[in-house]
C-alpha positions, 0 to 999 in steps of 0.5 A: 918795300923801297928800292934805293940805288946809288953810287958810293965814291968808295964802293961804287954802285950800290943797291938796297931794298928796305922793308917796312920795318926798316931792315935793309939788304944789299943786292947785286941785282933785284926784282919786285912784284908778283913774280919776284922770286922767279925773277930773282932766281933768273937774275942769280943764274945770269949773274953767276955766268960772269960775276955780273961784269956786264956792259950797259948793253949786257945789263939791259939785255939781261934785264929784258931776258929775265923779264921775258922769261918770267912773264913768258912773252917776247916784247916789242920796243913800245911795250917796255921801258928801260932806263939806266945810270952809270958810274961815269954818267950818274944821271938816269936816262931812259932808252928810246924805242930805237935803242930798245929795238936794238937790244931786242934784236940782239937778244933775238939773234943770240937765241 
């Protein structure tokens, strides 16, 4: 399975998963791995709350929350990697540990 992410000038951000047979499916959010279905269920639940209208911060928080729920653990900033690209700044960027720590603190405060 391959996941492709890009930004279309007409339709904005796009996310597709392509299976080995060549079939592609568009998503608003997706997951991969051993607990994929559980993560997809959690992503769908979070997406429905506000139709996916998230800031970059809210997107990172949602991704981390889903990961924490699926693997049943709280993370430290040096245990996960978070990266993103936006329409305004399409170059992929990885968050540093301080930025991740800030997101983790925000999650802890809201719980």
